C-alpha positions in Angstrom: 79.5 116.2 105.9 77.1 117.7 108.5 73.9 119.3 107.3 70.8 121.1 109.5 68.0 120.2 110.2 66.3 123.6 108.5 68.6 122.3 105.1 67.1 118.3 106.1 64.1 120.1 105.7 63.6 121.8 102.8 65.4 117.8 101.2 62.1 117.2 102.9 59.9 120.2 101.1 61.8 118.4 97.9 61.1 115.1 97.5 57.5 115.2 98.4 56.7 117.9 95.6 59.0 115.2 92.9 57.7 113.2 90.9 58.9 109.0 90.0 60.8 110.3 87.0 61.6 113.5 88.3 63.6 110.9 91.5 64.9 109.0 89.2 66.9 111.2 86.8 68.8 112.5 90.6 69.7 109.0 90.9 72.0 108.7 87.5 74.6 110.7 84.6 72.8 112.6 82.1 74.2 110.2 79.5 75.5 111.8 76.3 77.9 110.0 72.9 80.9 111.7 74.7 81.0 109.5 78.9 78.7 112.5 81.2 79.7 113.8 83.7 77.0 115.4 85.5 74.1 114.5 86.1 70.6 116.4 85.3 69.0 119.6 86.2 65.3 120.2 87.4 64.0 123.1 86.6 61.0 122.8 87.3 61.7 122.6 91.5 65.3 124.5 90.6 66.8 121.7 91.2 70.9 121.7 90.0 72.9 119.1 88.7 76.5 117.8 89.9 79.2 118.7 87.1 82.0 116.6 87.8 85.8 116.6 86.4 88.4 114.1 86.8 91.5 113.6 89.1 93.0 112.9 91.5 96.6 115.2 91.1 94.9 117.6 89.2 91.3 118.5 86.9 91.6 117.2 84.1 89.4 119.8 81.8 91.3 121.3 79.2 94.2 122.8 80.7 94.7 122.6 84.2 98.1 122.7 87.3 99.6 119.3 87.0 100.6 118.4 90.6 102.7 115.1 91.6 100.9 111.9 91.1 99.7 110.8 94.8 102.5 108.0 94.9 104.7 111.0 94.4 102.5 113.1 97.5 102.2 110.5 99.1 106.3 109.9 99.6 106.6 113.6 101.0 104.5 111.7 104.0 103.2 115.5 104.8 99.3 115.3 105.2 99.8 119.1 105.2 101.7 119.8 101.9 98.5 116.9 101.1 96.0 119.0 102.2 97.2 122.2 100.2 97.5 120.4 97.1 94.1 119.6 97.9 92.3 123.2 98.2 94.8 123.9 94.9 92.4 121.6 93.3 89.6 122.2 94.8 89.9 126.1 93.3 90.4 124.7 90.0 87.6 122.6 89.9 86.0 125.8 90.3 87.7 127.9 88.5 86.5 125.6 85.6 82.8 125.5 86.6 82.8 122.2 88.5 81.1 121.4 91.2 83.4 117.6 92.4 86.7 116.2 91.6 86.9 112.4 91.4 89.1 111.9 93.7 91.3 110.6 96.1 92.0 107.6 95.1 93.0 105.9 98.0 93.1 101.5 97.0 95.6 99.8 98.9 98.5 98.2 96.7 98.2 95.1 97.5 100.4 94.4 94.0 103.5 97.5 92.8 101.9 95.3 89.2 98.5 97.2 89.3 99.2 99.7 87.0 96.6 102.6 89.0 99.0 102.6 92.0 100.7 106.1 90.9 97.3 107.6 91.5 96.7 105.8 95.1 99.4 106.3 98.5 101.0 102.7 99.0 100.8 99.9 100.1 99.8 101.0 104.2 96.2 101.5 105.4 97.4 104.1 108.3 99.4 106.8 105.8 97.2 106.0 103.1 93.6 107.0 106.1 96.3 109.7 106.8 96.6 111.2 103.7 92.9 110.5 102.2 91.5 112.8 105.2 93.6 116.0 104.0 92.7 115.1 100.7 89.3 115.2 101.6 89.6 118.1 103.9 91.3 119.7 101.5 88.5 120.0 99.1 86.2 121.0 101.0 87.6 124.4 102.4 86.8 125.1 98.5 83.6 123.3 99.1 83.9 121.1 96.4 82.6 117.9 96.2 85.2 115.2 96.6 84.4 111.0 95.5 86.4 108.8 97.2 87.1 105.9 95.4 88.1 103.0 94.9 84.8 101.4 96.4 86.7 98.0 97.9 89.8 96.2 97.1 90.1 97.7 93.7 93.4 96.4 92.5 94.2 95.3 89.0 93.6 96.0 85.9 92.9 93.3 84.6 90.4 92.9 82.7 88.1 95.3 85.2 84.6 94.9 83.5 84.2 91.5 83.3 83.5 89.1 86.2 86.7 90.8 87.9 86.0 89.4 91.3 89.1 89.5 94.0 88.4 87.0 97.6 89.3 88.1 100.9 88.9 87.4 104.7 86.9 89.3 106.9 89.3 90.5 109.3 92.3 90.9 105.6 89.0 93.3 104.6 88.8 95.3 108.0 92.8 95.6 109.3 93.9 96.5 105.1 92.0 97.2 102.7 89.1 99.7 104.7 90.5 101.6 107.4 91.7 104.5 105.1 87.5 105.3 103.5 86.6 104.4 106.8 88.9 107.6 108.5 87.8 109.7 105.0 83.9 109.0 106.7 83.8 109.5 110.0 86.9 112.3 110.5 86.9 114.1 107.3 83.2 113.5 106.1 83.7 112.4 102.4 80.4 113.3 100.7 80.8 111.0 97.9 82.1 107.4 98.2 82.7 105.4 94.1 81.7 101.6 94.0 84.5 99.5 92.5 84.4 98.0 89.2 85.4 94.8 90.6 83.8 92.9 93.0 84.3 91.5 96.2 83.8 87.9 97.6 81.5 87.1 94.6 79.4 90.5 94.1 80.1 93.1 92.3 80.8 96.2 94.6 78.8 98.0 93.5 75.8 95.7 94.8 77.6 94.2 96.8 75.0 94.1 100.1 78.0 93.9 102.9 80.6 96.9 101.7 77.6 99.0 102.1 76.1 98.2 104.8 79.5 98.9 106.6 79.7 102.2 104.5 76.2 103.3 105.6 75.2 101.3 108.8 78.3 100.8 110.6 80.5 104.1 109.9 77.2 106.3 109.6 78.0 108.0 106.3 75.5 110.4 105.0 76.6 110.9 101.3 75.9 109.6 97.9 77.5 106.1 97.2 78.0 106.4 93.1 79.1 103.6 90.9 82.6 104.0 88.6 81.1 104.5 84.7 79.7 101.2 83.9 80.2 99.6 87.2 76.5 99.1 87.4 75.2 95.2 86.7 72.0 95.6 87.3 68.3 97.5 89.1 66.8 96.1 92.6 70.1 94.9 93.7 72.0 97.9 93.2 69.1 100.1 94.7 68.6 97.6 97.8 71.7 97.2 98.9 72.8 101.2 98.6 74.2 102.2 94.9 72.8 106.2 94.6 74.1 107.3 91.8 74.8 105.3 88.1 77.8 106.5 85.8 77.4 107.6 83.2 73.9 107.0 82.2 70.9 105.2 83.9 71.3 102.0 82.4 70.1 100.0 85.2 68.9 103.2 87.5 66.5 104.4 84.8 63.7 103.1 83.3 64.3 99.7 84.4 64.2 101.3 87.9 60.9 103.5 87.4 59.4 100.0 86.2 60.6 97.6 89.6 58.9 100.2 91.6 55.9 100.1 89.6 56.8 96.4 90.2 56.9 96.5 94.0 60.2 95.3 93.6 61.4 98.4 94.7 60.1 100.5 97.7 59.4 103.8 96.8 60.8 104.6 100.3 64.5 103.3 99.0 65.0 105.5 96.7 63.7 108.5 98.6 66.4 107.3 100.3 68.7 107.6 97.7 67.4 110.7 96.2 67.9 112.2 100.0 71.9 111.7 99.9 72.5 112.8 96.3 70.0 116.3 97.8 72.0 116.1 100.3 74.9 116.8 99.0 73.7 119.7 96.6 72.7 121.7 100.0 76.1 121.3 101.2 78.4 121.9 98.1 76.0 125.2 97.7 74.9 123.9 94.4 71.3 126.1 95.6 72.8 129.4 95.9 74.2 131.4 93.8 77.6 129.5 92.0 80.6 131.3 91.5 81.9 132.4 87.9 84.2 130.3 86.2 87.5 132.2 86.6 90.1 130.4 84.2 92.6 132.9 85.2 92.8 130.9 88.9 94.1 127.7 86.5 97.5 127.2 86.6 98.3 130.3 88.4 102.3 130.6 89.6 100.7 129.9 94.1 99.8 126.4 92.6 102.7 126.1 89.9 105.0 126.0 93.1 103.0 124.4 95.2 103.3 121.8 92.2 107.8 122.0 92.3 107.3 122.1 95.9 105.0 118.4 96.4 108.0 116.9 94.1 111.1 118.4 95.1 109.9 117.4 99.1 108.9 113.2 97.6 112.1 113.0 95.2 113.6 109.6 97.8 117.3 108.8 97.6 117.3 105.6 97.2 121.5 105.3 97.9 124.3 108.0 97.6 126.9 106.3 97.8 130.4 107.7 99.7 128.4 111.0 99.2 128.3 111.4 95.1 125.2 113.4 95.7 124.3 116.7 96.0 126.3 117.7 93.2 129.4 120.1 93.5 128.8 122.7 90.4 132.5 124.6 91.5 134.0 121.1 90.4 131.8 119.8 87.4 133.2 120.6 83.9 130.7 118.2 82.4 127.3 116.6 82.7 125.7 114.1 80.8 122.2 113.3 80.5 120.9 110.1 79.3 117.6 108.6 79.1 114.1 108.8 76.7 112.7 109.5 80.0 115.1 113.5 80.2 113.8 114.6 77.6 110.2 113.8 77.7 107.5 115.7 80.4 106.3 111.9 82.1 103.3 113.6 84.3 101.6 110.3 84.4 99.3 107.3 82.9 97.2 108.5 80.7 93.4 107.2 81.2 91.2 109.2 83.9 93.8 110.2 85.8 95.5 112.4 83.0 96.4 115.8 83.8 97.0 118.5 80.1 99.6 121.4 81.9 100.2 124.3 79.1 103.6 123.6 79.8 105.8 120.6 81.4 109.7 121.3 82.2 112.2 118.3 81.6 114.3 116.8 83.8 116.7 118.0 80.8 115.7 121.3 81.1 115.8 121.7 84.5 119.3 120.4 84.0 120.4 123.1 81.7 118.4 125.5 83.9 121.0 124.8 86.3 123.7 124.3 85.4 125.4 126.7 84.9 129.0 127.0 82.7 128.9 123.0 83.3 128.7 121.3 79.8 125.7 119.0 79.3 125.8 116.2 76.6 122.8 114.9 76.1 122.0 111.2 74.1 118.5 109.5 73.7 120.4 105.9 74.8 117.0 103.6 74.4 113.7 104.8 74.2 111.5 103.1 77.2 111.9 99.4 75.2 114.5 99.1 73.3 116.9 100.9 71.3 119.5 100.7 68.3 123.2 99.9 68.6 123.6 103.4 67.1 121.5 105.0 69.6 123.6 103.4 72.8 127.0 104.4 71.2 126.3 107.5 71.8 124.7 107.3 75.5 128.5 105.6 75.9 130.6 108.0 73.9 128.7 111.1 75.8 129.7 109.3 79.2 132.9 108.4 78.7 133.7 112.0 78.5 131.6 113.5 80.9 132.5 114.1 84.7 129.3 112.3 85.5 126.9 110.5 83.7 123.0 111.1 84.5 120.9 108.4 83.5 117.2 108.7 83.2 115.3 106.0 83.1 112.1 103.7 84.0 108.3 103.3 82.5 105.8 105.7 82.2 102.0 105.7 80.6 102.3 103.5 77.8 103.5 100.8 80.4 100.9 101.0 83.1 97.7 103.3 84.4 94.5 102.3 83.7 93.1 99.1 82.0 97.1 98.2 81.3 99.2 96.6 84.6 102.1 96.2 84.6 104.0 93.0 83.0 106.7 92.9 85.5 108.5 95.3 88.1 112.2 94.6 86.1 113.8 96.8 84.2 113.4 96.6 80.1 116.5 94.5 78.9 117.8 97.5 77.2 117.4 99.5 79.7 119.5 97.5 82.0 122.0 97.3 79.2 121.9 100.7 78.9 122.4 101.2 82.0 125.7 98.4 82.7 127.0 99.6 80.0 127.4 103.7 80.8 128.4 102.4 84.8 131.3 100.8 83.0 132.4 103.7 81.3 131.2 106.4 84.3 132.0 105.2 87.8 130.2 109.1 88.4 126.1 107.4 87.8 123.5 108.2 89.1 120.4 106.6 88.2 117.3 109.0 88.7 113.7 106.8 88.0 111.1 107.9 86.5 107.7 106.1 87.2 104.5 105.6 89.3 105.8 102.5 91.5 108.5 100.5 92.7 111.4 99.7 89.9 113.3 96.3 91.2 117.3 96.5 90.2 118.0 93.1 89.7 121.5 93.7 87.6 122.8 96.9 87.6 121.7 98.6 91.6 124.7 97.5 92.5 126.7 99.8 89.8 125.5 102.5 90.8 126.6 104.8 93.4 123.9 106.5 93.4 119.3 106.4 92.4 116.6 109.3 93.0 113.1 107.8 92.6 111.3 110.6 91.4 108.1 109.0 90.2 105.7 111.4 88.3 106.5 115.1 89.3 104.6 117.0 87.9 104.6 120.1 85.3 108.2 121.7 87.0 109.1 118.3 87.6 112.8 119.2 85.9 112.8 121.3 87.9 112.3 119.7 91.0 114.7 116.9 89.8 117.7 119.8 89.0 117.2 121.0 93.1 117.4 118.3 94.4 120.6 116.5 92.4 121.8 120.0 93.0 121.1 120.5 96.8 119.4 123.3 96.5 117.0 120.7 97.7 118.0 118.1 100.6 116.1 114.7 100.0 113.2 113.9 102.7 111.3 111.8 100.3 109.9 108.0 101.9 109.4 105.3 100.3 105.3 104.6 100.3 106.1 101.1 98.9 108.5 97.6 99.3 111.6 97.3 96.9 111.6 93.9 96.3 114.6 92.7 94.7 113.4 90.4 93.0 110.0 89.9 91.7 110.7 86.3 93.4 109.8 87.4 96.6 106.5 88.7 96.0 103.4 87.0 96.3 101.4 86.0 93.1 99.4 88.9 92.0 96.6 86.7 91.5 92.6 87.1 92.7 92.6 85.9 96.3 94.0 88.0 99.0 97.0 87.0 101.3 96.5 87.1 105.0 99.6 88.5 105.9 98.6 92.0 104.1 100.6 93.7 101.4 104.5 95.2 101.3 106.1 95.5 104.5 103.6 93.1 106.3 104.4 90.6 103.8 108.0 90.7 104.1 108.1 91.2 107.5 106.4 87.3 107.9 108.3 85.8 105.7 111.8 87.1 106.6 112.2 88.6 103.1 114.9 91.5 103.2 114.3 93.5 100.9 116.0 95.9 98.3 115.1 98.9 99.6 111.6 98.6 102.6 108.8 100.7 103.1 109.7 103.9 104.4 113.2 103.9 103.4 114.8 107.5 101.9 118.6 108.9 102.4 119.1 112.3 103.1 122.1 114.8 102.9 122.2 115.0 106.2 122.4 113.1 109.4 119.6 112.4 112.1 120.3 110.6 116.1 117.4 109.9 117.7 117.3 109.4 121.5 115.6 110.3 124.9 112.5 107.9 124.1 109.8 108.1 126.1 106.5 106.2 126.9 103.8 107.7 128.9 102.0 106.0 130.6 103.4 102.7 131.0 100.4 100.7 132.2 96.6 102.2 130.7 93.5 100.6 129.9 92.6 99.3 126.8 90.8 102.7 125.2 92.6 105.3 127.8 95.6 107.1 124.9 99.8 107.0 124.7 102.1 109.3 124.4 105.4 108.3 122.5 107.7 111.1 122.7 111.4 111.2 121.5 114.5 113.9 120.7 115.5 114.2 116.7 119.0 116.4 116.4 120.7 117.1 113.3 124.6 115.8 113.0 125.5 116.8 109.3 126.1 119.8 107.9 122.9 120.7 106.1 119.4 121.8 106.7 117.0 118.4 106.1 113.5 117.1 107.1 113.2 113.9 108.6 110.1 111.4 108.9 110.0 109.9 112.5 107.8 106.5 111.3 106.5 105.0 114.9 105.1 101.0 114.9 103.8 99.3 116.4 104.3 95.4 117.6 101.9 92.9 120.0 104.0 91.5 122.1 101.4 89.1 122.9 98.2 88.5 120.8 95.3 85.6 121.0 95.6 85.7 116.4 98.1 86.1 114.3 99.3 89.5 114.1 101.9 91.8 111.6 105.2 91.5 113.3 105.3 95.5 113.2 102.5 98.2 110.9 102.8 102.1 111.3 100.6 103.4 113.6 102.6 107.1 113.3 104.9 109.4 112.1 105.7 113.2 112.4 107.7 115.2 109.7 110.8 117.3 112.0 112.9 120.1 109.9 116.0 120.4 111.3 118.9 123.0 110.9 122.3 121.7 111.6 123.0 120.3 115.2 119.4 121.8 115.8 117.8 119.1 117.7 113.3 119.2 118.8 111.1 116.7 120.6 108.4 114.8 119.0 105.9 114.0 120.6 103.8 111.3 118.6 99.8 110.4 120.1 98.6 106.5 120.4 94.7 106.0 120.9 92.8 102.3 120.5 92.6 102.7 117.0 96.7 102.2 117.1 96.2 98.8 118.6 93.0 97.4 117.4 92.6 94.3 115.6 89.1 92.7 114.0 87.3 90.1 115.8 85.9 88.2 113.7 83.7 86.2 116.5 82.9 89.6 118.6 82.6 91.2 114.3 84.4 94.7 116.0 87.4 95.5 116.5 89.2 95.2 120.1 92.5 95.7 122.1 93.9 93.3 124.3 95.2 93.3 127.3 99.3 92.9 127.2 102.3 94.3 126.8 103.2 96.2 123.5 106.6 97.3 121.2 107.3 100.4 119.9 109.5 100.6 117.5 110.5 104.7 116.1 112.8 103.9 113.2 113.9 105.8 109.9 112.1 103.6 107.7 110.4 100.2 108.7 113.9 98.3 109.2 116.1 100.7 109.7 114.6 101.0 113.8 116.2 103.3 116.4 114.8 102.7 119.5 112.1 101.1 120.7 110.3 100.5 123.9 107.5 98.9 125.9 104.4 99.6 127.6 100.9 97.7 128.9 97.4 97.8 128.6 95.8 96.7 131.6 91.8 95.0 132.2 89.3 97.0 134.2 88.4 93.7 135.5 
């Protein structure tokens, strides 16, 4: 967020004219019986309030486009697409007469049982940072304020309002849970950051001096810090630590703040600083100028719906495809069994603050019916998400037996995960597993389509089905997107932003003490564990060959850039996209380092037989670790290995380069 000197002088003038009461009024929401989503106007001075709306996969105000959830978008590995989605959400935010979208959510998925996994971008800080920067810039292109959340280490919904304190060492905090926030500040110029409900190392985030000092003094954040709704727990500690705006009301930063200033417990300079940050954001967003009128015609327009459908198709991950069962060939099929509760309902995400209500939805069953043409579709409910009856399953087995192919829609929904609701387990309810086994037992061509915002373990059934797709929560036209992939209208290119364990036994404890290894593939690599589906995994209907790896320069000083290039060829018969992933391994370090870390990726689209050169630049940040003694990030001289792969486990090419000291 950039503000010129002339605007800063205007802010100076306004602050000088404001009374203490007016200043404090800028630092809290307007309150009310219903949780407020606005701050107050000061009409005497012509200072407008801020009108905000929930996100992050659409505008939660009446009806709006329900885009795929963030974890779904992360599976596209496409920051350019993320930018377009955020710009569309920005347009709908403005069309609704709002100034700020409470997004993006960039919580690192420490454990996929966290109920809000669907709202964020997965387990890896590099991928999350890339998507976060694209999201913020997309909103900014429409003049809409962002609200990057939840700062920091917000990874559990259980008891989130009451002493939910997490404990983490400084290096893990800096290397895993803060980089995406730093990127949002320094690379995207974000306008606001939301303090989380939880505490870190003994102090709530909204009055955590250490976290807020990093944000404002180390990173140079010029925007304002807002509490999550009800996450402020104090007056003097919060304002002195760096909280600028309490939402949804002024329980602590209201009358009690005025009293604290008059008693000398809070300096007027501190209050002025918070007011300055809020006013700075208002000027940046053009709130002092002539505001555009709300325009509902822009909401859920064809352009946005088409974009939502594109994002959904790009996000679907082909986890398994034994003997090339997919895509389905309509010329060879007379009947298809469509089974499962999730087939005839459009799952859009959880029912918390991220829920978006479109004017219509396309279910998977509707999408299949639209694509199937003359093929007979036999639908059976099978069971609900959590249970079923003997007659329901009997009917499902019957239609599966009489059909050429069975497509089984399994998974979870907002009733089982979301804001305020962590998952109890990663595996499916027993009746869903029973249904899968029964269907696969009578139809060898059974395709399992997972609906849900996180990973599903597949003990007891994954080896019984030849094909598995992960469709996430794919938005309002998700049914069309799923059908596009099933019938070959779109070649799947999604890659997992999460590691799928073989069982929960491979996972660390879901406790408040953070593991030093980091989450996801870092944990699996360090413990020599083989996941069911690794981070970055995703198959295609075609094949890709990697070759001609080049690294330049082979030897350089620590802060100098290194360029990695390679050739990728589509060796199959279908046009497709591949996500080339670059991981780095520090071969010798003075401190323990991960076995590998994602530090670059590129998505490339290729026609059959086509070859393209892919280039990925590595700057010094790609090689750093946090030195707790120096209290800074450092690059040590030494040798580094480059690992190029189609997933974190499917490494196709390797090479090395060296960083040498200037001494």
